[in-house]
C-alpha positions, 0 to 999 in steps of 0.5 A: 487464437491468442496474439503473441502479446496476449500470451506474454501478458497471460504468462507474466500474470501467471508468474506473478501469481506463483511468486506471490503464492511463494511469498504467502505460503511461509507467512500463512504457516507462520500465522498458523503457528502463531495462533497455535501458541508457538513463538520463536525465540526472536521475533522481527517487527515487520508488517501485518500480513493480510491473509488472504490478500483482499482485492480492492474495488475501484472506488472513484478518487480525484487528484488535487489537480482534478484528475480522476484516479482508480487503483486499477490505473496503477496495476503493475506497481506496488502501492504504499497507501496512507490515510489521514485528514487534510489538516495533516498534523505532525504525526501525519507528516512523520508518516509521509516522510517515513514513506518517502524514505522507504521508497527512496531506499529502493534505488533502481526499483523506484518506478515500480512503487507509487505512494498514495496519500488519501484524504479521509475527510474528502477535502483539500485545503490550502494549508495542506499544500505547503506540507506537500512541497517535499513530496512531489512524487506522492499522489494526493487523492480526495473522494466523495464521502461514499467512496471514502466510506467504502475505502475505509471499510476495505482497508478495515478501518472504522469510519470515525476513528480509523485514520487515527491509527495512521497505518501504512498499507501495501497493495500488490501489483494485482490490486490486492490489499496485502500488508499493514504497518502500524506506526512505530514499525522498524524502518529496516523491517518495512524496507526489507519486506518491500525489497523482497516483494520487489525482487520476487515480482521483478523476477516474474 
């Protein structure tokens, strides 16, 4: 027989799946309408929904302090994921700042979100560290070339030029790639998307 804890975990997982389905159904309908040529009078510049959500493999990564990390270590949290190189140019730091501000805007739900900065060149140089001082709660990860290649493919990026797109991604608490945000997205749009997702997942 299942223990009480196992039943509670299973019940909560089922509720979360139902909530996510409720979120996706309107988006799927909107996608079908859009592909058929229908356009609303006014459009909102929110993120690009990944349909269907894409389960991510547990590629091995490593934090800058040497700790091994996998996506499954953060099950139960929403992940904001960003890829760039260890040189982290001005465009990169702008995206890191943007992610931090969106995260901070979630108030009491801060602990339900984890920001990940994945170094696509697989290395970490000393020159990067001063740029990270304003982002103490962001996890910076590196990985072997094979894992990086797999990650870029999973996030639908070209190995040579993908990181130049500087997209921000949402991964849901079940480990599925769910949304993509291109640079220039309206901050209010991403904030509202995240608020809605947190509200639904918390209600489960």
